[in-house]
BARO-326725 format. One record per atom (N, C-alpha, C): x, y, z; atom name; residue in three letters. Coordinates in steps of 0.02 Angstrom, whole numbers, padded with zeros to 5 digits. Layout:
# residues N
x  y  z  site  code
X  Y  Z  CA  ALA;
...
# end
This chain:
# residues 190
x  y  z  site  code
00288  -00377  01162  N  GLN;
00303  -00442  01191  CA  GLN;
00343  -00486  01144  C  GLN;
00343  -00472  01079  N  LEU;
00381  -00512  01032  CA  LEU;
00452  -00485  01023  C  LEU;
00468  -00428  01054  N  GLY;
00535  -00401  01050  CA  GLY;
00545  -00350  00995  C  GLY;
00493  -00330  00962  N  TYR;
00499  -00277  00911  CA  TYR;
00435  -00237  00908  C  TYR;
00440  -00176  00883  N  ASN;
00382  -00133  00878  CA  ASN;
00346  -00143  00811  C  ASN;
00281  -00137  00812  N  THR;
00242  -00142  00750  CA  THR;
00256  -00080  00708  C  THR;
00270  -00091  00645  N  VAL;
00280  -00035  00599  CA  VAL;
00214  -00022  00562  C  VAL;
00186  -00074  00531  N  THR;
00126  -00068  00491  CA  THR;
00074  -00119  00512  C  THR;
00012  -00098  00514  N  ASN;
-00042  -00144  00530  CA  ASN;
-00088  -00153  00470  C  ASN;
-00127  -00206  00472  N  THR;
-00182  -00216  00426  CA  THR;
-00237  -00251  00465  C  THR;
-00297  -00222  00465  N  ASN;
-00353  -00253  00498  CA  ASN;
-00387  -00302  00452  C  ASN;
-00407  -00359  00478  N  HIS;
-00441  -00409  00437  CA  HIS;
-00505  -00380  00407  C  HIS;
-00513  -00388  00344  N  CYS;
-00572  -00364  00307  CA  CYS;
-00581  -00288  00313  C  CYS;
-00531  -00252  00337  N  PHE;
-00534  -00179  00341  CA  PHE;
-00593  -00154  00381  C  PHE;
-00612  -00191  00432  N  ILE;
-00669  -00172  00473  CA  ILE;
-00649  -00117  00523  C  ILE;
-00689  -00065  00527  N  GLN;
-00676  -00014  00577  CA  GLN;
-00741  00019  00597  C  GLN;
-00741  00046  00657  N  ALA;
-00797  00087  00680  CA  ALA;
-00768  00156  00696  C  ALA;
-00806  00207  00684  N  GLY;
-00782  00275  00697  CA  GLY;
-00750  00305  00635  C  GLY;
-00723  00364  00644  N  SER;
-00694  00400  00587  CA  SER;
-00624  00376  00571  C  SER;
-00602  00392  00512  N  ASN;
-00534  00376  00490  CA  ASN;
-00482  00409  00536  C  ASN;
-00493  00473  00551  N  THR;
-00445  00509  00593  CA  THR;
-00443  00480  00663  C  THR;
-00500  00457  00689  N  GLU;
-00501  00426  00755  CA  GLU;
-00458  00363  00755  C  GLU;
-00464  00323  00703  N  ARG;
-00424  00262  00698  CA  ARG;
-00349  00279  00693  C  ARG;
-00332  00328  00652  N  LEU;
-00263  00347  00643  CA  LEU;
-00232  00376  00707  C  LEU;
-00272  00415  00744  N  ARG;
-00248  00441  00808  CA  ARG;
-00233  00384  00857  C  ARG;
-00279  00336  00859  N  TRP;
-00270  00278  00903  CA  TRP;
-00208  00238  00883  C  TRP;
-00199  00226  00818  N  LEU;
-00140  00188  00795  CA  LEU;
-00076  00226  00813  C  LEU;
-00076  00292  00802  N  GLU;
-00018  00333  00819  CA  GLU;
-00001  00326  00894  C  GLU;
-00053  00328  00936  N  SER;
-00041  00323  01009  CA  SER;
-00013  00255  01028  C  SER;
-00024  00204  00987  N  CYS;
00002  00137  00999  CA  CYS;
00072  00128  00970  C  CYS;
00097  00179  00934  N  GLY;
00163  00174  00904  CA  GLY;
00164  00145  00834  C  GLY;
00106  00133  00805  N  VAL;
00103  00106  00736  CA  VAL;
00119  00162  00688  C  VAL;
00168  00153  00645  N  ARG;
00193  00206  00601  CA  ARG;
00158  00207  00533  C  ARG;
00125  00152  00514  N  GLY;
00091  00149  00450  CA  GLY;
00028  00107  00454  C  GLY;
-00024  00129  00419  N  ASP;
-00089  00094  00419  CA  ASP;
-00102  00069  00348  C  ASP;
-00108  00004  00341  N  ASN;
-00118  -00028  00276  CA  ASN;
-00188  -00056  00272  C  ASN;
-00238  -00016  00290  N  CYS;
-00307  -00041  00295  CA  CYS;
-00356  -00008  00248  C  CYS;
-00333  00034  00202  N  LYS;
-00379  00071  00161  CA  LYS;
-00381  00041  00090  C  LYS;
-00439  00019  00070  N  ILE;
-00447  -00008  00003  CA  ILE;
-00501  00033  -00032  C  ILE;
-00489  00048  -00094  N  GLY;
-00535  00093  -00130  CA  GLY;
-00596  00060  -00158  C  GLY;
-00589  -00001  -00184  N  ALA;
-00646  -00035  -00215  CA  ALA;
-00678  -00079  -00163  C  ALA;
-00743  -00081  -00163  N  VAL;
-00779  -00125  -00116  CA  VAL;
-00831  -00165  -00154  C  VAL;
-00848  -00222  -00128  N  ASP;
-00901  -00263  -00155  CA  ASP;
-00953  -00272  -00099  C  ASP;
-01009  -00237  -00103  N  PRO;
-01059  -00241  -00049  CA  PRO;
-01082  -00312  -00035  C  PRO;
-01076  -00356  -00084  N  ALA;
-01099  -00425  -00074  CA  ALA;
-01048  -00467  -00037  C  ALA;
-00985  -00444  -00033  N  ASP;
-00933  -00484  -00003  CA  ASP;
-00883  -00439  00033  C  ASP;
-00885  -00439  00100  N  ILE;
-00841  -00395  00138  CA  ILE;
-00767  -00414  00128  C  ILE;
-00753  -00476  00110  N  ASN;
-00685  -00499  00099  CA  ASN;
-00675  -00516  00026  C  ASN;
-00695  -00471  -00018  N  ALA;
-00693  -00485  -00090  CA  ALA;
-00621  -00492  -00114  C  ALA;
-00609  -00542  -00156  N  PHE;
-00543  -00553  -00186  CA  PHE;
-00539  -00521  -00254  C  PHE;
-00478  -00512  -00278  N  ASN;
-00464  -00492  -00347  CA  ASN;
-00493  -00424  -00364  C  ASN;
-00487  -00377  -00319  N  ILE;
-00511  -00309  -00331  CA  ILE;
-00451  -00262  -00333  C  ILE;
-00449  -00220  -00385  N  CYS;
-00396  -00172  -00394  CA  CYS;
-00426  -00102  -00398  C  CYS;
-00392  -00053  -00366  N  ASP;
-00420  00014  -00369  CA  ASP;
-00368  00065  -00349  C  ASP;
-00371  00123  -00380  N  TYR;
-00333  00182  -00359  CA  TYR;
-00384  00235  -00337  C  TYR;
-00432  00216  -00297  N  ALA;
-00490  00258  -00283  CA  ALA;
-00474  00323  -00248  C  ALA;
-00416  00329  -00217  N  PHE;
-00402  00389  -00179  CA  PHE;
-00365  00440  -00219  C  PHE;
-00360  00429  -00285  N  GLY;
-00325  00476  -00329  CA  GLY;
-00250  00467  -00326  C  GLY;
-00227  00418  -00288  N  THR;
-00156  00406  -00282  CA  THR;
-00142  00334  -00264  C  THR;
-00082  00311  -00280  N  ALA;
-00059  00247  -00256  CA  ALA;
-00005  00258  -00203  C  ALA;
00010  00321  -00189  N  PHE;
00064  00337  -00143  CA  PHE;
00039  00342  -00072  C  PHE;
00081  00321  -00025  N  PRO;
00063  00332  00045  CA  PRO;
00056  00407  00059  C  PRO;
00019  00423  00111  N  ARG;
00011  00494  00128  CA  ARG;
-00007  00501  00201  C  ARG;
00012  00559  00227  N  PHE;
-00007  00578  00295  CA  PHE;
-00075  00613  00291  C  PHE;
-00115  00604  00343  N  THR;
-00181  00633  00346  CA  THR;
-00182  00688  00400  C  THR;
-00216  00742  00386  N  CYS;
-00224  00795  00436  CA  CYS;
-00283  00777  00481  C  CYS;
-00276  00790  00544  N  ASP;
-00328  00777  00593  CA  ASP;
-00384  00828  00584  C  ASP;
-00437  00819  00622  N  ASP;
-00494  00866  00617  CA  ASP;
-00481  00928  00660  C  ASP;
-00525  00978  00654  N  ALA;
-00516  01042  00689  CA  ALA;
-00517  01033  00765  C  ALA;
-00556  00987  00790  N  ALA;
-00560  00976  00862  CA  ALA;
-00493  00952  00891  C  ALA;
-00449  00927  00847  N  HIS;
-00383  00903  00868  CA  HIS;
-00327  00945  00837  C  HIS;
-00343  01007  00820  N  GLY;
-00291  01054  00798  CA  GLY;
-00269  01049  00726  C  GLY;
-00303  01010  00686  N  ASN;
-00286  01004  00614  CA  ASN;
-00214  00982  00603  C  ASN;
-00184  00949  00651  N  ARG;
-00114  00929  00645  CA  ARG;
-00106  00869  00599  C  ARG;
-00046  00860  00575  N  ARG;
-00032  00801  00533  CA  ARG;
-00024  00741  00579  C  ARG;
-00064  00689  00569  N  ILE;
-00061  00629  00609  CA  ILE;
00002  00590  00589  C  ILE;
00038  00563  00637  N  GLY;
00102  00531  00625  CA  GLY;
00100  00460  00598  C  GLY;
00041  00433  00588  N  THR;
00034  00367  00557  CA  THR;
00017  00377  00483  C  THR;
00061  00354  00439  N  VAL;
00052  00363  00367  CA  VAL;
00004  00310  00342  C  VAL;
-00040  00330  00296  N  GLU;
-00087  00283  00265  CA  GLU;
-00056  00256  00201  C  GLU;
-00057  00190  00193  N  VAL;
-00034  00157  00133  CA  VAL;
-00094  00123  00101  C  VAL;
-00119  00149  00044  N  PRO;
-00179  00119  00015  CA  PRO;
-00165  00049  -00013  C  PRO;
-00210  00004  -00002  N  VAL;
-00207  -00063  -00032  CA  VAL;
-00233  -00055  -00103  C  VAL;
-00192  -00071  -00152  N  ASN;
-00212  -00061  -00222  CA  ASN;
-00239  -00124  -00256  C  ASN;
-00215  -00182  -00239  N  TYR;
-00242  -00244  -00268  CA  TYR;
-00251  -00293  -00210  C  TYR;
-00312  -00310  -00196  N  TYR;
-00328  -00350  -00137  CA  TYR;
-00334  -00424  -00156  C  TYR;
-00291  -00465  -00127  N  GLU;
-00294  -00537  -00133  CA  GLU;
-00300  -00561  -00206  C  GLU;
-00249  -00551  -00247  N  PRO;
-00253  -00573  -00317  CA  PRO;
-00263  -00648  -00323  C  PRO;
-00304  -00668  -00371  N  ARG;
-00318  -00738  -00385  CA  ARG;
-00318  -00748  -00461  C  ARG;
-00300  -00807  -00482  N  LEU;
-00304  -00824  -00553  CA  LEU;
-00316  -00899  -00558  C  LEU;
-00372  -00918  -00589  N  ASN;
-00386  -00988  -00603  CA  ASN;
-00432  -00991  -00663  C  ASN;
-00454  -01050  -00680  N  GLU;
-00497  -01057  -00739  CA  GLU;
-00571  -01045  -00723  C  GLU;
-00586  -01030  -00661  N  GLY;
-00655  -01021  -00641  CA  GLY;
-00673  -00947  -00633  C  GLY;
-00697  -00929  -00574  N  ILE;
-00723  -00862  -00563  CA  ILE;
-00669  -00809  -00564  C  ILE;
-00606  -00828  -00553  N  TYR;
-00552  -00779  -00551  CA  TYR;
-00511  -00780  -00615  C  TYR;
-00542  -00789  -00671  N  ASN;
-00507  -00794  -00735  CA  ASN;
-00506  -00726  -00770  C  ASN;
-00468  -00679  -00740  N  HIS;
-00462  -00611  -00768  CA  HIS;
-00388  -00590  -00769  C  HIS;
-00346  -00623  -00810  N  PRO;
-00275  -00605  -00810  CA  PRO;
-00262  -00533  -00830  C  PRO;
-00307  -00504  -00871  N  GLU;
-00297  -00435  -00893  CA  GLU;
-00302  -00385  -00835  C  GLU;
-00338  -00402  -00782  N  ARG;
-00340  -00358  -00723  CA  ARG;
-00269  -00349  -00695  C  ARG;
-00234  -00405  -00691  N  LEU;
-00166  -00403  -00662  CA  LEU;
-00117  -00369  -00710  C  LEU;
-00119  -00386  -00774  N  THR;
-00071  -00356  -00821  CA  THR;
-00086  -00282  -00831  C  THR;
-00149  -00263  -00834  N  ASP;
-00167  -00192  -00840  CA  ASP;
-00144  -00153  -00779  C  ASP;
-00148  -00184  -00721  N  TYR;
-00126  -00153  -00658  CA  TYR;
-00052  -00137  -00661  C  TYR;
-00012  -00184  -00684  N  VAL;
00060  -00173  -00690  CA  VAL;
00074  -00120  -00743  C  VAL;
00041  -00124  -00800  N  ASP;
00052  -00075  -00854  CA  ASP;
00033  -00005  -00832  C  ASP;
-00022  00003  -00797  N  ASN;
-00044  00068  -00773  CA  ASN;
00007  00097  -00724  C  ASN;
00032  00056  -00679  N  ALA;
00082  00080  -00631  CA  ALA;
00146  00101  -00666  C  ALA;
00168  00061  -00715  N  ALA;
00229  00078  -00752  CA  ALA;
00221  00143  -00791  C  ALA;
00163  00153  -00821  N  ALA;
00150  00213  -00861  CA  ALA;
00149  00276  -00819  C  ALA;
00126  00271  -00756  N  HIS;
00117  00329  -00714  CA  HIS;
00165  00333  -00654  C  HIS;
00213  00287  -00650  N  GLY;
00261  00288  -00595  CA  GLY;
00230  00275  -00527  C  GLY;
00180  00233  -00525  N  ARG;
00144  00221  -00463  CA  ARG;
00175  00166  -00421  C  ARG;
00161  00168  -00358  N  ILE;
00176  00113  -00313  CA  ILE;
00119  00063  -00320  C  ILE;
00136  -00001  -00327  N  ILE;
00083  -00051  -00329  CA  ILE;
00092  -00098  -00269  C  ILE;
00038  -00128  -00250  N  GLN;
00040  -00175  -00194  CA  GLN;
-00006  -00233  -00210  C  GLN;
00023  -00292  -00208  N  LEU;
-00018  -00353  -00210  CA  LEU;
-00026  -00374  -00138  C  LEU;
-00083  -00358  -00109  N  PHE;
-00095  -00373  -00039  CA  PHE;
-00118  -00446  -00034  C  PHE;
-00078  -00486  00001  N  ILE;
-00093  -00557  00008  CA  ILE;
-00083  -00578  00080  C  ILE;
-00134  -00607  00110  N  HIS;
-00126  -00635  00177  CA  HIS;
-00079  -00695  00172  C  HIS;
-00032  -00703  00219  N  PRO;
00019  -00755  00213  CA  PRO;
-00008  -00826  00204  C  PRO;
-00065  -00842  00233  N  HIS;
-00089  -00911  00227  CA  HIS;
-00112  -00928  00156  C  HIS;
-00117  -00878  00112  N  TYR;
-00133  -00892  00042  CA  TYR;
-00070  -00905  00000  C  TYR;
-00012  -00903  00032  N  LEU;
00051  -00917  -00002  CA  LEU;
00082  -00982  00021  C  LEU;
00057  -01012  00073  N  ALA;
00086  -01073  00100  CA  ALA;
00030  -01115  00131  C  ALA;
00045  -01176  00142  N  GLY;
-00003  -01220  00175  CA  GLY;
-00050  -01254  00126  C  GLY;
-00106  -01277  00153  N  ASP;
-00151  -01317  00112  CA  ASP;
-00217  -01281  00097  C  ASP;
-00218  -01215  00103  N  HIS;
-00278  -01177  00087  CA  HIS;
-00294  -01186  00013  C  HIS;
-00357  -01193  -00005  N  PRO;
-00375  -01206  -00076  CA  PRO;
-00357  -01149  -00123  C  PRO;
-00346  -01088  -00098  N  HIS;
-00330  -01032  -00142  CA  HIS;
-00255  -01021  -00152  C  HIS;
-00212  -01063  -00122  N  VAL;
-00140  -01055  -00129  CA  VAL;
-00119  -01057  -00202  C  VAL;
-00142  -01107  -00239  N  ALA;
-00123  -01114  -00310  CA  ALA;
-00148  -01054  -00351  C  ALA;
-00208  -01029  -00335  N  TRP;
-00235  -00973  -00372  CA  TRP;
-00195  -00909  -00359  C  TRP;
-00175  -00900  -00295  N  THR;
-00135  -00842  -00277  CA  THR;
-00066  -00845  -00309  C  THR;
-00034  -00902  -00305  N  LEU;
00032  -00910  -00335  CA  LEU;
00029  -00901  -00411  C  LEU;
-00025  -00922  -00443  N  ALA;
-00032  -00912  -00516  CA  ALA;
-00037  -00837  -00532  C  ALA;
-00071  -00800  -00491  N  ALA;
-00077  -00727  -00502  CA  ALA;
-00009  -00693  -00493  C  ALA;
00027  -00711  -00441  N  VAL;
00093  -00681  -00429  CA  VAL;
00141  -00699  -00486  C  VAL;
00139  -00761  -00509  N  GLU;
00182  -00782  -00565  CA  GLU;
00165  -00745  -00629  C  GLU;
00101  -00734  -00642  N  LEU;
00081  -00696  -00702  CA  LEU;
00108  -00624  -00698  C  LEU;
00104  -00593  -00641  N  VAL;
00130  -00525  -00632  CA  VAL;
00205  -00524  -00644  C  VAL;
00241  -00572  -00615  N  ARG;
00314  -00576  -00624  CA  ARG;
00332  -00585  -00697  C  ARG;
00301  -00631  -00731  N  ARG;
00314  -00642  -00803  CA  ARG;
00300  -00580  -00843  C  ARG;
00245  -00546  -00827  N  HIS;
00225  -00487  -00865  CA  HIS;
00276  -00431  -00858  C  HIS;
00300  -00417  -00797  N  TRP;
00349  -00363  -00790  CA  TRP;
00415  -00382  -00824  C  TRP;
00433  -00446  -00823  N  GLU;
00494  -00467  -00858  CA  GLU;
00487  -00459  -00933  C  GLU;
00429  -00478  -00960  N  GLU;
00417  -00471  -01033  CA  GLU;
00417  -00398  -01054  C  GLU;
00396  -00354  -01011  N  ARG;
00395  -00282  -01025  CA  ARG;
00463  -00249  -01013  C  ARG;
00510  -00286  -00984  N  GLY;
00576  -00258  -00969  CA  GLY;
00576  -00212  -00908  C  GLY;
00527  -00219  -00865  N  LEU;
00522  -00177  -00805  CA  LEU;
00568  -00206  -00750  C  LEU;
00593  -00163  -00708  N  ARG;
00636  -00183  -00653  CA  ARG;
00607  -00156  -00588  C  ARG;
00556  -00188  -00561  N  PRO;
00525  -00162  -00500  CA  PRO;
00569  -00171  -00438  C  PRO;
00561  -00125  -00391  N  LEU;
00592  -00132  -00326  CA  LEU;
00542  -00171  -00283  C  LEU;
00559  -00231  -00264  N  LEU;
00515  -00272  -00223  CA  LEU;
00532  -00260  -00150  C  LEU;
00482  -00245  -00111  N  THR;
00495  -00226  -00042  CA  THR;
00434  -00244  00001  C  THR;
00438  -00227  00064  N  SER;
00384  -00238  00111  CA  SER;
00348  -00173  00126  C  SER;
00288  -00178  00152  N  THR;
00251  -00119  00173  CA  THR;
00288  -00083  00229  C  THR;
00318  -00120  00275  N  ASP;
00356  -00088  00329  CA  ASP;
00411  -00044  00300  C  ASP;
00446  -00068  00250  N  ARG;
00501  -00028  00220  CA  ARG;
00473  00034  00185  C  ARG;
00416  00028  00151  N  VAL;
00385  00086  00119  CA  VAL;
00368  00138  00172  C  VAL;
00340  00116  00228  N  VAL;
00321  00162  00282  CA  VAL;
00383  00196  00312  C  VAL;
00436  00159  00323  N  ARG;
00497  00190  00349  CA  ARG;
00524  00242  00301  C  ARG;
00523  00225  00236  N  PHE;
00546  00273  00185  CA  PHE;
00503  00336  00186  C  PHE;
00437  00327  00190  N  TRP;
00392  00385  00187  CA  TRP;
00402  00431  00248  C  TRP;
00415  00402  00305  N  HIS;
00429  00443  00364  CA  HIS;
00495  00481  00355  C  HIS;
00546  00448  00328  N  ALA;
00610  00482  00316  CA  ALA;
00601  00537  00264  C  ALA;
00563  00523  00212  N  ARG;
00550  00573  00160  CA  ARG;
00515  00634  00188  C  ARG;
00468  00623  00235  N  ALA;
00430  00678  00264  CA  ALA;
00474  00724  00306  C  ALA;
00532  00700  00328  N  LYS;
00578  00740  00368  CA  LYS;
00628  00778  00324  C  LYS;
00628  00765  00259  N  ALA;
00675  00800  00215  CA  ALA;
00660  00874  00214  C  ALA;
00712  00914  00208  N  THR;
00703  00987  00203  CA  THR;
00736  01012  00139  C  THR;
00706  01063  00110  N  VAL;
00732  01093  00049  CA  VAL;
00735  01168  00061  C  VAL;
00794  01197  00048  N  GLN;
00803  01269  00054  CA  GLN;
00830  01296  -00011  C  GLN;
00800  01349  -00035  N  ALA;
00823  01381  -00097  CA  ALA;
00845  01452  -00082  C  ALA;
00906  01469  -00104  N  LYS;
00932  01537  -00099  CA  LYS;
00961  01554  -00167  C  LYS;
00925  01595  -00202  N  GLY;
00946  01612  -00271  CA  GLY;
00944  01549  -00314  C  GLY;
01000  01533  -00346  N  ASN;
01004  01474  -00389  CA  ASN;
01030  01412  -00353  C  ASN;
01039  01417  -00288  N  ILE;
01066  01361  -00249  CA  ILE;
01010  01329  -00209  C  ILE;
01003  01263  -00218  N  VAL;
00953  01224  -00182  CA  VAL;
00990  01175  -00137  C  VAL;
00974  01176  -00073  N  THR;
01006  01130  -00025  CA  THR;
00953  01082  00001  C  THR;
00968  01018  -00003  N  VAL;
00922  00966  00020  CA  VAL;
00955  00928  00077  C  VAL;
00919  00920  00130  N  SER;
00941  00879  00186  CA  SER;
00892  00821  00193  C  SER;
00916  00760  00182  N  ALA;
00871  00702  00184  CA  ALA;
00911  00640  00202  C  ALA;
00878  00594  00236  N  SER;
00910  00530  00253  CA  SER;
00891  00475  00205  C  SER;
00855  00493  00151  N  CYS;
00835  00445  00100  CA  CYS;
00837  00481  00032  C  CYS;
00837  00443  -00022  N  PRO;
00836  00476  -00088  CA  PRO;
00773  00519  -00097  C  PRO;
00782  00579  -00124  N  VAL;
00727  00625  -00136  CA  VAL;
00734  00652  -00206  C  VAL;
00680  00653  -00243  N  ILE;
00679  00682  -00310  CA  ILE;
00647  00750  -00306  C  ILE;
00680  00801  -00332  N  LEU;
00652  00869  -00334  CA  LEU;
00635  00885  -00405  C  LEU;
00581  00920  -00414  N  ARG;
00559  00940  -00481  CA  ARG;
00546  01013  -00482  C  ARG;
# end
């Protein structure tokens, strides 16, 4: 109804019922190409916990999930993009942990990881009390990568999902010492 298709979704507080594959199948049937609802760290005391960072799934990279045996073990067409840092905050009170943010950037730089500062838009504008805390966290991250001489590619989750779908369609053929790659996006072979 808005004139464009949804590329990536995020459910508020990551609430879901049923299995992960059931949710991904449903999203795929709706045309959603990427799911940005998986967070590794949880706080049982607060379903909407702020300032949590985690690489709990063993990766920071998006990935496709295989369906269950009842559905043919096929690769589901909705790519999962893990949320790595949920709602960063920085202030002089309860969110006074600047090392969480700088360690997060340093870890990603050391291991070539994708990082994500997941922020709901209303925490970046308006009169919400956490706007200043969120902007302070984002500014600390920006200053830190500049001080380290890092040059991050800043992008949207939709763009990451489009890239991951294009990457998944790349083909590699090897005949003797000749390797032929067909891809619509940059691909690194090792």
